[in-house]
C-alpha positions in Angstrom: -31.7 -5.5 26.6 -30.6 -7.9 23.8 -28.8 -11.0 25.0 -25.4 -11.6 23.4 -25.4 -14.7 21.2 -22.4 -17.0 21.5 -20.7 -19.1 18.8 -22.3 -22.2 20.4 -25.7 -20.6 20.1 -25.2 -19.9 16.4 -24.0 -23.5 15.9 -27.1 -24.8 17.6 -29.4 -22.5 15.5 -27.8 -23.6 12.2 -28.1 -27.3 12.9 -31.3 -27.0 14.9 -33.1 -29.7 12.8 -30.4 -32.3 13.7 -30.8 -31.7 17.4 -34.5 -32.3 17.2 -34.2 -35.8 15.7 -35.2 -38.7 18.1 -33.9 -41.6 15.9 -30.3 -40.4 16.1 -28.5 -39.1 19.2 -26.2 -36.1 18.5 -24.4 -34.5 21.4 -24.3 -30.7 21.4 -20.8 -29.2 21.1 -19.2 -27.2 23.8 -17.4 -23.8 23.3 -14.0 -25.6 23.0 -15.1 -27.8 20.1 -16.9 -24.9 18.3 -13.7 -22.8 18.7 -11.7 -25.5 17.0 -14.1 -25.7 14.1 -14.1 -21.9 13.8 -10.3 -21.8 13.7 -10.1 -24.6 11.2 -8.1 -26.8 13.7 -10.5 -29.7 13.3 -14.0 -30.6 12.0 -16.1 -32.7 14.3 -19.5 -32.5 12.7 -20.8 -36.2 13.2 -21.4 -38.2 10.0 -25.0 -39.0 11.1 -25.5 -35.3 11.4 -24.1 -34.5 8.0 -26.3 -37.2 6.4 -29.3 -35.0 7.4 -28.1 -32.2 5.1 -26.7 -34.1 2.2 -29.7 -34.1 -0.2 -32.0 -31.3 -1.5 -34.3 -31.4 1.5 -31.2 -31.2 3.8 -30.1 -28.1 1.9 -33.5 -26.5 2.7 -33.1 -27.5 6.3 -29.7 -25.8 6.5 -31.2 -22.7 4.7 -33.8 -22.4 7.5 -31.1 -22.7 10.1 -28.9 -20.0 8.5 -32.0 -17.8 8.1 -32.6 -18.0 11.9 -29.0 -16.9 12.5 -29.1 -14.0 10.1 -32.1 -12.6 11.9 -29.8 -12.1 14.9 -27.1 -10.2 13.1 -27.1 -6.5 12.2 -25.7 -6.7 8.7 -25.9 -10.0 6.7 -24.4 -8.3 3.7 -21.2 -7.6 5.6 -20.9 -11.4 6.4 -21.5 -12.1 2.7 -18.7 -9.7 1.7 -16.3 -11.2 4.3 -17.0 -14.7 3.0 -16.4 -13.6 -0.6 -13.0 -12.3 0.4 -12.1 -15.6 2.2 -13.3 -17.4 -0.9 -11.1 -15.2 -3.1 -7.9 -16.0 -1.1 -8.5 -19.8 -0.7 -6.2 -21.5 -3.2 -7.6 -24.9 -2.4 -10.9 -24.1 -4.1 -11.1 -24.3 -7.9 -12.1 -21.2 -9.9 -15.1 -23.1 -11.2 -16.4 -23.8 -7.7 -15.8 -20.2 -6.7 -17.9 -18.9 -9.7 -20.6 -21.4 -8.8 -20.8 -20.1 -5.2 -20.6 -16.5 -6.3 -23.7 -16.9 -8.5 -25.8 -16.9 -5.3 -27.0 -13.3 -5.0 -28.7 -13.0 -1.6 -26.7 -13.3 1.7 -28.9 -16.2 2.8 -28.4 -18.3 -0.3 -24.7 -17.4 -0.6 -23.8 -18.1 3.0 -25.8 -21.4 3.0 -24.0 -22.5 -0.2 -20.6 -21.7 1.3 -21.6 -23.6 4.5 -22.7 -26.6 2.6 -19.5 -26.7 0.6 -17.4 -26.2 3.7 -18.9 -29.0 5.7 -18.8 -31.6 2.9 -15.6 -30.5 1.1 -12.4 -32.4 2.1 -9.3 -30.1 2.1 -6.8 -31.0 -0.6 -3.6 -32.6 0.5 0.0 -32.7 -0.5 1.7 -36.0 -1.4 2.7 -36.5 2.2 -0.9 -36.1 3.3 -0.5 -32.6 4.9 -2.7 -29.7 3.9 -1.5 -27.7 0.9 0.0 -24.4 1.9 -0.1 -20.9 0.4 2.6 -20.1 -2.1 3.6 -16.4 -1.8 4.5 -16.0 -5.4 0.9 -16.7 -6.4 -0.2 -13.7 -4.4 2.5 -11.1 -3.9 4.3 -9.0 -6.5 7.4 -8.7 -4.3 7.8 -11.9 -2.4 11.5 -12.7 -2.5 13.3 -12.8 0.7 15.9 -9.9 0.9 19.6 -10.8 0.4 21.9 -11.3 3.4 25.6 -10.6 3.9 27.8 -13.5 2.8 30.0 -13.1 5.9 28.1 -12.8 9.2 30.2 -12.3 12.3 29.6 -12.6 16.0 25.9 -13.5 16.3 25.9 -17.3 16.3 24.8 -17.5 19.9 21.9 -15.1 19.2 20.8 -17.1 16.2 20.7 -20.2 18.4 18.7 -18.4 21.2 16.2 -17.0 18.7 15.6 -20.5 17.3 15.1 -22.0 20.7 12.6 -19.3 21.7 10.6 -19.6 18.5 10.3 -23.3 19.1 8.1 -22.5 22.1 6.8 -19.0 21.4 4.8 -17.6 18.5 6.5 -14.2 18.5 9.8 -12.5 19.5 11.0 -8.9 19.5 14.7 -8.2 18.8 15.3 -5.0 20.7 18.4 -2.7 20.4 19.7 0.7 19.3 19.8 1.7 15.7 22.6 0.2 13.6 23.4 -2.5 16.1 22.5 -5.2 13.6 19.0 -6.3 14.4 17.7 -6.4 10.8 20.6 -8.3 9.5 20.3 -10.8 12.4 16.6 -11.3 11.5 17.4 -11.8 7.8 20.2 -14.3 8.7 17.8 -16.2 10.9 15.2 -16.4 8.1 17.7 -17.6 5.6 19.3 -20.2 7.9 15.9 -21.7 9.0 13.9 -21.3 5.7 13.5 -25.1 5.3 11.6 -25.2 8.6 8.8 -22.9 7.2 6.4 -23.1 4.3 6.9 -19.4 3.7 9.0 -16.5 5.1 7.5 -13.1 4.5 9.7 -10.0 5.1 7.8 -6.8 5.8 9.2 -3.3 6.4 7.2 -1.4 8.9 6.0 2.1 7.7 4.4 4.6 10.1 1.7 2.2 11.3 0.5 -1.4 10.7 -2.5 -0.3 8.7 -0.3 1.6 6.2 2.3 -1.2 6.2 -0.4 -3.7 5.2 -1.7 -1.3 2.5 1.7 -0.9 1.0 2.1 -4.7 0.4 1.8 -5.3 -3.4 -0.4 -8.1 -4.5 -0.9 -9.5 -8.0 -4.6 -8.7 -8.1 -4.4 -5.2 -6.6 -5.7 -2.6 -9.1 -5.1 1.2 -9.2 -8.7 2.1 -8.4 -8.8 0.3 -5.0 -9.2 2.5 -1.9 -6.9 2.2 1.0 -9.6 0.5 3.0 -10.2 -2.0 0.2 -6.4 -2.7 0.0 -6.1 -3.1 3.8 -9.0 -5.5 4.1 -7.8 -7.6 1.1 -4.2 -7.7 2.3 -5.0 -8.3 6.0 -7.4 -11.1 5.0 -4.4 -12.8 3.3 -2.3 -12.5 6.4 -5.1 -14.2 8.4 -4.9 -17.2 6.0 -1.2 -17.8 6.8 -0.5 -20.8 9.1 1.9 -21.3 12.0 4.3 -22.7 9.4 4.8 -19.2 8.1 7.4 -16.8 9.6 6.7 -13.1 9.2 9.6 -10.8 9.9 8.5 -7.3 10.7 11.5 -4.9 10.3 11.9 -1.5 12.0 8.8 -1.5 14.2 10.0 1.6 15.9 6.9 2.5 17.9 5.0 1.4 21.0 1.7 -0.4 21.4 -0.1 2.7 22.7 0.5 4.4 19.3 -0.5 1.3 17.3 -4.2 0.4 17.2 -3.7 -2.9 15.5 -0.8 -4.1 17.7 -2.4 -6.8 19.7 -4.7 -8.0 16.9 -1.6 -8.4 14.6 0.2 -10.2 17.4 -2.7 -12.7 17.6 -2.5 -13.8 13.9 -1.7 -17.4 13.3 1.8 -17.1 11.8 5.1 -16.9 13.8 6.4 -13.4 14.1 9.9 -12.0 14.4 10.1 -8.2 15.0 13.1 -5.8 15.0 12.6 -2.6 17.1 14.4 0.2 18.8 11.5 0.6 21.3 11.2 -1.2 24.6 7.9 -3.0 24.6 6.3 -4.5 27.7 4.3 -7.7 27.8 5.8 -9.3 24.8 8.7 -11.8 24.3 11.8 -9.6 24.1 15.4 -10.6 23.2 17.9 -7.7 23.7 20.5 -7.2 20.9 23.7 -5.6 22.4 27.1 -4.9 21.1 29.1 -7.9 19.9 31.0 -9.2 22.9 33.8 -11.0 21.1 36.6 -8.7 20.1 37.9 -11.4 17.7 34.5 -11.4 15.9 34.6 -7.6 15.6 38.2 -7.7 14.2 37.0 -10.2 11.6 34.2 -7.8 10.7 36.6 -4.9 10.4 39.2 -6.9 8.3 36.4 -8.0 5.9 36.2 -4.5 4.7 39.7 -3.3 5.4 42.0 -6.4 5.1 45.2 -4.4 4.9 44.6 -3.1 8.5 45.1 -6.6 9.9 48.8 -5.8 10.3 48.0 -3.2 12.9 45.6 -5.1 15.1 46.3 -3.0 18.3 45.2 0.2 16.5 42.2 -1.4 15.0 41.1 -2.6 18.5 41.3 1.0 19.7 39.2 2.1 16.7 36.6 -0.5 17.6 36.5 0.7 21.2 36.4 4.4 20.1 33.1 3.7 18.2 31.7 1.8 21.2 31.8 -1.6 19.5 28.7 -0.5 17.6 28.2 -2.8 14.6 27.4 -0.3 11.9 30.0 2.2 13.2 32.7 -0.5 13.1 31.7 -1.4 9.6 31.6 2.3 8.4 35.0 3.0 10.0 36.5 0.0 8.2 35.0 1.0 4.9 36.2 4.6 5.4 39.7 3.3 6.0 39.6 1.2 2.8 38.0 3.9 0.7 40.5 6.6 1.8 43.5 4.3 1.7 44.8 6.0 4.9 46.6 4.5 7.8 44.6 3.2 10.8 46.4 5.7 13.1 45.1 8.6 11.1 41.5 7.3 11.2 41.8 6.8 15.0 43.1 10.4 15.5 40.3 11.8 13.3 37.6 9.9 15.3 39.1 11.1 18.6 39.2 14.7 17.5 35.6 14.8 16.2 34.0 12.2 18.6 31.3 9.8 17.4 27.8 10.2 18.9 25.0 7.7 18.3 21.3 8.2 19.1 17.9 6.9 18.2 14.2 7.9 18.6 14.0 6.2 22.0 16.8 8.5 23.3 19.1 5.6 23.8 22.5 7.3 23.8 26.1 6.3 23.6 27.9 9.4 24.5 31.5 10.2 24.9 32.3 12.3 28.1 28.5 12.2 28.9 27.9 15.0 26.4 25.3 14.8 23.6 25.6 17.5 21.0 23.8 17.0 17.7 26.3 19.1 15.8 29.2 16.8 16.9 27.4 14.0 15.1 27.1 16.1 12.0 30.8 16.9 12.2 31.6 13.2 12.5 29.6 12.4 9.4 31.3 15.3 7.7 34.6 13.8 8.7 33.7 10.5 7.1 32.8 12.3 3.9 36.1 14.0 3.9 38.1 10.9 4.9 36.4 8.9 2.1 37.0 11.8 -0.3 33.5 11.6 -1.7 33.2 13.3 -5.0 30.5 15.8 -6.0 28.8 13.1 -8.0 28.6 10.8 -5.0 27.3 13.6 -2.7 24.7 14.5 -5.4 23.5 10.9 -5.6 23.2 10.6 -1.8 21.2 13.8 -1.7 18.7 12.2 -4.1 18.6 8.9 -2.1 17.2 11.0 0.8 14.1 11.5 -1.4 13.6 7.7 -1.7 11.3 5.8 0.6 12.8 3.7 3.4 11.2 0.8 1.7 13.7 1.2 -1.1 13.5 1.5 -4.9 14.6 -0.6 -7.9 18.1 0.3 -8.8 17.3 0.8 -12.4 14.3 2.9 -11.7 16.2 5.3 -9.4 18.8 5.9 -12.1 16.1 6.4 -14.7 14.5 9.1 -12.6 17.9 10.6 -11.9 18.5 10.7 -15.6 21.8 8.9 -15.5 23.1 5.5 -16.6 26.2 5.7 -14.4 25.8 2.8 -12.0 29.5 3.0 -10.9 28.8 5.9 -8.5 26.0 4.0 -6.8 28.1 0.9 -6.6 30.9 2.8 -4.9 28.5 4.2 -2.3 27.3 0.7 -1.6 30.9 -0.4 -1.1 31.5 2.7 1.1 28.5 1.7 3.3 26.2 4.7 2.7 23.7 2.8 0.5 22.5 -0.7 1.3 21.6 -3.0 -1.5 19.2 -5.9 -1.6 20.6 -7.8 -4.5 17.9 -10.5 -4.4 15.3 -7.9 -5.2 17.7 -5.5 -7.0 16.7 -2.6 -4.7 18.7 0.1 -3.0 17.9 2.2 0.1 19.5 4.2 2.8 20.2 2.6 6.1 17.6 4.0 8.5 20.3 4.9 11.0 22.0 7.1 8.4 19.0 8.5 6.5 18.1 11.4 8.9 21.7 12.5 9.3 22.2 12.5 5.5 19.0 14.5 5.1 20.3 17.3 7.3 23.8 17.1 5.8 22.9 17.0 2.0 19.8 19.3 2.3 17.9 18.2 -0.8 16.0 21.1 -2.3 13.8 21.8 -5.3 16.5 23.7 -7.2 19.2 21.2 -6.4 17.1 18.2 -7.4 15.6 19.5 -10.6 16.4 16.4 -12.8 15.0 13.9 -10.4 11.9 16.0 -9.7 11.3 16.6 -13.4 11.1 12.8 -13.9 8.5 12.5 -11.2 6.7 15.6 -12.5 6.4 14.1 -16.0 5.0 10.8 -14.6 2.4 12.7 -12.7 1.6 15.0 -15.6 0.9 11.9 -17.8 -2.2 11.4 -15.5 -3.9 8.8 -17.6 -1.1 6.3 -17.6 -1.0 3.5 -15.1 2.6 2.4 -14.5 3.5 -0.9 -13.0 5.6 1.0 -10.5 2.9 3.4 -9.4 3.3 2.4 -5.8 7.0 3.4 -6.0 5.9 6.8 -7.4 3.4 7.3 -4.5 6.0 6.4 -1.9 8.6 8.7 -3.5 6.1 11.6 -3.7 5.4 11.2 0.0 9.1 11.1 0.9 9.8 14.2 -1.3 7.2 16.2 0.5 8.7 15.0 3.9 12.3 15.7 3.1 12.8 18.3 0.5 13.5 22.0 1.1 11.2 24.3 -0.7 13.7 26.9 -1.7 11.8 28.3 -4.7 8.1 29.2 -4.2 7.2 29.2 -7.9 8.7 25.7 -8.4 7.2 24.5 -5.2 3.7 25.4 -6.4 4.3 23.7 -9.7 5.4 20.6 -7.7 2.4 20.6 -5.5 0.1 21.3 -8.4 1.3 18.2 -10.4 2.1 15.7 -7.6 -0.9 16.1 -5.3 -3.5 14.9 -7.9 -1.5 11.7 -8.2 -2.6 10.8 -4.6 -6.2 11.5 -5.7 -5.9 9.3 -8.8 -5.2 6.3 -6.6 -7.8 7.3 -4.0 -5.1 8.1 -1.3 -7.2 10.9 0.0 -5.7 10.9 3.4 -2.2 11.5 1.8 -3.7 14.1 -0.5 -5.0 15.9 2.6 -1.7 15.6 4.3 0.1 17.0 1.2 -2.4 19.9 1.1 -1.5 20.8 4.7 2.2 20.9 3.5 1.1 23.1 0.6 -0.7 25.5 2.8 2.4 25.8 5.1 4.7 26.4 2.1 2.8 28.4 -0.5 1.6 32.0 0.0 -2.2 32.3 -0.4 -2.9 36.0 0.1 -4.6 38.3 -2.3 -1.5 38.4 -4.6 -1.6 34.6 -5.0 -5.2 33.9 -5.9 -4.3 31.1 -8.4 -2.4 29.2 -5.7 -5.3 29.6 -3.3 -7.9 28.5 -5.9 -5.8 25.4 -6.7 -5.7 24.5 -3.0 -9.5 24.9 -2.8 -9.9 22.8 -5.9 -7.9 19.9 -4.4 -9.6 20.2 -1.0 -12.9 19.8 -2.9 -11.6 16.7 -4.7 -10.7 15.2 -1.3 -14.3 15.7 -0.1 -15.6 14.3 -3.3 -13.6 11.2 -2.6 -15.3 11.0 0.8 -18.7 11.3 -1.0 -19.4 14.6 0.9 -20.7 16.5 -2.2 -22.0 19.5 -0.2 -18.7 20.2 1.5 -16.9 19.6 -1.8 -19.2 22.1 -3.5 -18.4 24.7 -0.9 -14.7 24.3 -1.6 -15.2 24.5 -5.4 -17.4 27.6 -5.0 -14.8 29.2 -2.8 -12.2 28.5 -5.4 -14.3 30.2 -8.1 -14.9 33.2 -5.7 -11.1 33.4 -5.1 -10.4 33.6 -8.8 -13.1 36.1 -9.6 -12.7 38.2 -11.8 -11.5 35.3 -13.9 -9.1 36.2 -16.8 -8.2 34.0 -19.8 -4.9 33.1 -18.1 -6.9 31.1 -15.5 -9.3 29.5 -18.0 -8.0 25.9 -17.4 -8.3 26.2 -13.6 -11.7 27.8 -13.9 -13.0 25.1 -16.2 -11.8 22.4 -13.7 -13.6 24.2 -10.8 -16.9 24.6 -12.7 -16.7 21.0 -13.9 -16.1 19.6 -10.4 -18.8 21.9 -9.0 -21.2 20.7 -11.7 -20.5 17.1 -10.9 -21.6 17.8 -7.3 -24.9 19.3 -8.5 -25.3 16.3 -10.9 -24.9 13.9 -8.0 -27.4 15.8 -5.8 -29.9 16.2 -8.6 -29.7 20.0 -8.7 -30.1 20.4 -12.5 -30.6 24.1 -12.4 -27.2 24.8 -10.8 -25.7 22.1 -13.1 -26.9 24.1 -16.1 -25.2 27.3 -14.8 -21.9 25.4 -14.3 -22.1 24.0 -17.8 -22.5 27.5 -19.3 -19.4 28.7 -17.5 -17.5 25.5 -18.3 -18.2 25.9 -22.0 -17.1 29.5 -21.9 -13.7 28.7 -20.3 -13.2 25.7 -22.5 -12.8 27.9 -25.6 -9.6 29.4 -24.1 -7.9 26.1 -23.4 -5.7 24.9 -26.3 -4.7 21.4 -25.2 -7.1 18.4 -25.0 -6.2 16.6 -21.8 -7.8 14.1 -19.4 -9.4 17.0 -17.6 -11.1 17.9 -21.0 -12.4 14.3 -21.2 -14.0 14.6 -17.8 -15.5 18.0 -18.7 -17.0 16.7 -22.0 -18.5 13.7 -20.2 -20.1 16.0 -17.7 -21.5 18.2 -20.5 -22.9 15.0 -22.2 -24.6 13.9 -18.9 -26.1 17.4 -18.6 -27.7 17.1 -22.1 -29.0 13.6 -21.1 -30.7 14.8 -17.9 -32.0 17.8 -19.9 -33.7 15.3 -22.3 -31.4 15.7 -25.3 -30.1 12.1 -25.6 -28.9 12.6 -29.2 -26.7 15.6 -28.2 -25.3 13.6 -25.3 -24.4 10.7 -27.5 -22.9 13.0 -30.2 -20.6 14.7 -27.6 -19.4 11.3 -26.3 -18.6 10.0 -29.8 -16.7 13.2 -30.5 -14.8 12.7 -27.2 -13.9 9.1 -28.4 -12.4 10.5 -31.5 -10.4 13.1 -29.6 -8.9 10.5 -27.3 -7.9 7.8 -29.9 -4.3 8.9 -29.7 -4.2 8.9 -25.9 -1.7 6.3 -24.6 -4.4 5.0 -22.2 -7.1 5.0 -24.9 -8.5 1.7 -23.7 -9.3 2.9 -20.2 -10.7 6.2 -21.5 -12.9 4.6 -24.1 -14.1 2.0 -21.5 -15.4 4.9 -19.4 -17.1 6.6 -22.3 -18.7 3.4 -23.7 -20.0 2.6 -20.2 -21.6 6.0 -20.0 -23.1 5.6 -23.5 -24.5 2.2 -22.4 -26.1 3.8 -19.3 -27.6 6.7 -21.2 -29.2 4.4 -23.9 -30.3 1.7 -21.6 -34.1 2.5 -21.5 -34.8 3.9 -24.9 -32.6 1.7 -27.0 -31.5 -1.5 -25.1 -30.0 -3.1 -28.1 -27.7 -0.1 -28.7 -26.9 -0.1 -25.0 -25.9 -3.7 -25.2 -23.6 -3.0 -28.1 -22.0 -0.1 -26.2 -21.5 -2.2 -23.1 -20.0 -5.0 -25.1 -17.5 -2.5 -26.5 -16.8 -1.2 -23.0 -16.1 -4.8 -21.9 -13.7 -5.3 -24.9 -11.8 -2.0 -24.1 -11.5 -3.0 -20.4 -10.2 -6.4 -21.4 -7.4 -4.8 -23.4 -6.2 -3.1 -20.2 -7.1 -5.6 -17.4 -8.2 -9.2 -17.1 -11.3 -10.3 -15.2 -9.3 -11.1 -12.1 -7.7 -7.7 -11.9 -10.9 -5.8 -12.4 -13.6 -8.0 -11.0 -15.9 -5.2 -9.8 -15.8 -3.4 -13.2 -16.5 -6.6 -15.2 -19.2 -7.5 -12.7 -20.9 -4.1 -13.1 -20.8 -4.5 -16.9 -22.3 -8.0 -16.7 -25.1 -6.7 -14.6 -25.8 -3.8 -16.9 -25.8 -6.2 -20.0 -28.3 -8.5 -18.2 -30.5 -5.4 -17.5 -30.2 -4.4 -21.2 -31.3 -7.8 -22.3 -34.2 -7.8 -19.9 -35.3 -4.3 -21.1 -35.0 -5.6 -24.6 -37.2 -8.6 -24.1 -39.6 -6.9 -21.8 -38.8 -8.7 -18.5 -37.2 -5.7 -16.9 -38.8 -2.2 -16.4 -36.7 0.9 -15.8 -38.6 3.6 -13.9 -36.3 6.5 -14.5 -34.5 7.7 -17.7 -31.6 5.3 -17.5 -28.5 4.6 -15.6 -25.3 6.5 -15.1 -22.3 4.3 -14.1 
């Protein structure tokens, strides 16, 4: 049985040379001191000990110590990658120093170099002598704290309590029913105490903590990153935040048993303020109840319906009728103002319909102990009637149901809705149906109202044709990378969740165009989830073979994304079988199926089956009229086939023809980068000088689309290939096989 090695043991192994010296006495550190060093709280490596490692011989001594440690670990390469990520996020280290450290290739040399730099490097300081902190704007695309209401009523005591608790505790959960005012209270706390923190980061919880971390948008994220890469990068950043950072996690409506990262997230070094409808044990909880002060609730009501102040007695009855519920009081006041009715009439309407409130935890406020969902709908319908909402307003609310809870830029929403009428949206903000974050210029539905409005407005494919056509066009322009691609992905997901598929033909067209967008950004788990929706919605019997073949094509692409080429090939083969006999009307789909199947055979080295796929692919290509991104992928596969078949000249000729065909593509730079990279790989052995020229062109095309920081891995791969080309050219590098395919 292998004995577990402790952090102290590792420490002793690394600095073993120092502990063997008789001319200096160095005390061995205990677990407590080592923990403090690991956590960065303090550095207590004695000066006499450091002196032993300060020269070239000392570096060799440390190298031997690190080598001893690496023999005890399973995967030194993993440690190297983790250190690279830490290095990337550390804004106290200059870019020049980072590049110097990254030049060390092997895990042993790189880890030793980082360790040497760490033990001799003094952290930079601010003018007041304290360590320099992280600046959110240097890392996050959306870093601004959300706007808060100018007038805030009835929660001063809670604000004081929260502050007192966070002086002593590192986390606090604000617990209460939906719409009671938890999120606004958390935002108000953040604003009023912002000077006490280096940073305040507001995060909206989405399904689970892993997905929530993935959906944060960082300046150096790039479209090709997988969810795992995004998670590791973003989570690494959160680990770098200090206790002087406050993270507000909003709408954490789950329980620890359903959240695998819960306790790990709770242990991170920043202070944490959470809003939740769930009751969670073993954490610091502060219950948020109805506002106790009637005078404060009256002020809240009068803020939105000032004329009603003349009838205070009636307003008090309205407040009690809605159970002193913060959002309900606000909505009642806004309804009164929008409809210009008398308070007595509103009170009568509420009493006739009854107002019922609920949340996912089954916390209920029920009149006469009776909970009937349809009564809630009737009440919402009453508010619609009382506010006299126009068709335009109902139409807009229906489309807001298709927007992610995370919100969307106000301008972008109107662009997709194909309208420049902001007045309707502004009215609905005033009426309380839409909430606006003016600081970030985003709009969203209040989570408490979203589910009700979904059932009430019933968005469907036929009713939302303008909005869906905008998303359709974005996805159809597959080669373009929009700055707001994350908003598109979030919206597609919400569409599939909330829309009614009331037209099978249009539903298939929607799935056919939107599902590949998940694949483009390597969201294969979401692609698989959407395919399950497609299977539930679209008939796939003998009369719908095109639909079934499309489904099998996308299932194969998911497996390709997982690098399971055998399983992918099975799906592509089944898709071809489903289409057989294949007519000209299915030529585009057939070409895609044979292309993807051929790629599987290329990856597995089955050149005979690859040749058969190429024959069929060329046959169906002659019946396709448009040259699309699918066509580019197909021509690149044909070129690679000719290369593995020994006809390099034909492969190069096809790729040059492909370059000419794509020169008018809006994303020409990214397409030509791919093609030049392929040309460089194909010519690497036979003509290294030509390969170097192709790779330099690929580097230029990539630089027109992304900088080195945004596409580090791509530029790094090109650098390596160019060095190999130079080595082949001068005879210092020998390539055993035909060449290299990126």
